[in-house]
N, C-alpha and C positions, 0 to 999 in steps of 0.2 A: 664743285662739291665734293672733290678731292680735299682740297684745301677743305674745308669746311667741317668732314669729318677727321681729320689731322688734329684742328684747332680743337675741337670736341673730345677727342681722344687724351687731347694735353690736358683739355681742363679735367677730366673723369680721373687721371693721374695726378693733380697736382691735391685735387679734394682726398685721395685717397691717403693723399702722404701727410695730409693736415691734420685727416683722422686719427693715422697709426702716433703724429708728436703728441695728439693730446691724449691719446689712449695712454702711451709710454709715461707723461708726465703725471697723469690721476694714480698711476701704480706708484709713480716712487713718493707721491705726496700720503698715499693713505696706506699703502705697505708698512705693516710694524717688525717686520723681523730686521733683525741686525741689532749692534749695540744702542746704547743709551744715550753715547755723544756719533752725530754722523758727520761725513763732510759736507761742507756748503760750498758757493761759489761765490766768489767777491764781485764788487763792480768791476775792478779791470779782469776778471776772468779765469786768475786766479783760485785754484780747489786749498780751502783750508779747513779745516778742524772745526766744529758748531759743538758746543758744550753747554746746551740748555739750563738753567737753572734750576734749581731743588724742585719738584712739586708736590704738593700734599700726598699725592701717591706714591711717594718715591722711597722705598724700601731700603733702608742703610742698615749696616751690621757693622759693627768694630771688632777686627778678627787678632787675635793673638797665637804667632805662630810660635811652636816649642820646637827645639833640636832632637825630641825624642819623636816629632810628629804630629805631635795632638795639637790641638787649635782648640782654645776657646772662644767660643763667640757668644758675641753680646748684640740683643737689637738694639739700637738706639730712636724714639721716637720720632716721629719726624713733625717736630714744636714749630710753632710760629716763627722760632726765630731763627729756625733752617729754610724755611719754605723762600722761597726766592733768592736762595744765596747760590753766589756764583761760583763754576769750578774752580777761579782764581782766588775765591777766600777758603775754599774748604781746601785748596792744597796750601792755606797758610798758615789753618789750623792744625792740619797735620803732613810738615814737610819732611820732605825725604832724609835729609839730613838726620832729623831723631831715629828715621828708618821706619817711617811710615810711606805703601804706596798704593795708590786706588785703585781698586781693579773694576772697570763698568763694562764687562765683556759680555752680561747678563741685563738685557733692556730694564729700565726700569728700578736699576736695582744699583749699590753703589757699595763696595765691600772694603772696608778702611783697615789695611791690614801693617802687623808689625813684626816681624821678625826678631825673637827672644833669644839668646845665646847663650841658652839654659833648657835642663829638662822640668818638665811642669809639674806640680806639687805631687801626682799621680806617683810619677817615675823617680821621685828625689833619691829614694834610697836602693833600686834598681842598680845590679852591676851584670855585667857579660866581659867574658873572655874571647881576649883575637890576637890576632898577632899588630907588634909595634917594632918598626926597625928589626926584625927577625929573631924578636923575641916576643915568649908569651905575658900579654898582657892585658890587666884590669880595667875594663871600660865605663864612666857612670852612664848609669841609663840601660831601657833596653838593649839588644839584639838592633841592629839597625844606629842605631845612635853612635856612632865612633869619632864626636868631638873632640872626649875630654878623657889623656890616659890617667889615670888615678896611678898606678901601680904597673913596673914593668920588674915582670922576675925573672931571676936571672936563670932563665930556661931557654937555650935556646932553639928553637924551632925546629932545626936540623936534625936533631937529636933526639925528637921524639918518634914512638912508631909511625907510620905511614899513616896508618888508618888517624891517628890523633892530629898530624899535620893537616889531613884531609878536609878534615872537619874544622879544622880549626881556621884556614885558608876559604871554607863556606860561613863560616862563620863572622871572619872580618867582612864578607862581600854578600852578608844577610841578605840584601834586595836584591838579590838579581838570582835568588834561588826560589825553585817551587816550592808551594803550597807544603804541601808535604814535608819536605824539606826542613822548611822553615820549623814546621810543630817539630821536629825530632832535634834542631838545634835549640830551640828554647828549653825544650825537657834537658837536654843536657850543657848548657854553656850561660844560660840565662837563671838568673838567682833575684828574687825578691826581697834576702834579708842578708846581712853580714855573714850570720850566723852558716847560713846555706851555702856561700862563698868560700868561707873559710874550709868549709869541710870537700868540697872540691877541689881547694889547692891542694889538699894534703894527699892527693892522690896523686900530683908530679911532682912532689918531694924527691922522689928516688933520680930523677933529668936534673935536677938543680947541679950546675957545675963548679 
């Protein structure tokens, strides 16, 4: 009697384990959370990345990213020549050697991004002041874009009043400032035209070495 009860108990435990395994498997199949490309398992049991072909409902965007922080995003229609394209073929169309990267972190969405080493057309004429090698400098683009020094004035920052020194340090590290401080710095050290820049530089003439 005891043996039969024990066998019956083991049978119920086995049934429960099988049920839980089936439930977990079904959840994994039908869950829609996560990226477009998911890990899979090879016949040998090794995990590999599964990258399905582009489907007719896949959203595709081409994005150009500029040094000023602006982005130009264009929606690419999912035409018949793209539907069914494998990921490897997409990489060959947008190679990393040409600066492209493919962002697939959002489910069923592909962002084909390329970094441009220049400011956008809107900010092309913008200039801002900052520090370069200890001297007052004019940078291309708006504040926060310190990629290109256009002019380095013969004005050592250490010769400026402490208040100006502190403001220029904050302007050079613009992205680390609070929103209110950024607004103040823009009004003081960011210029939309050459005329406004030259007018501001005149205030520094007395500090030239």
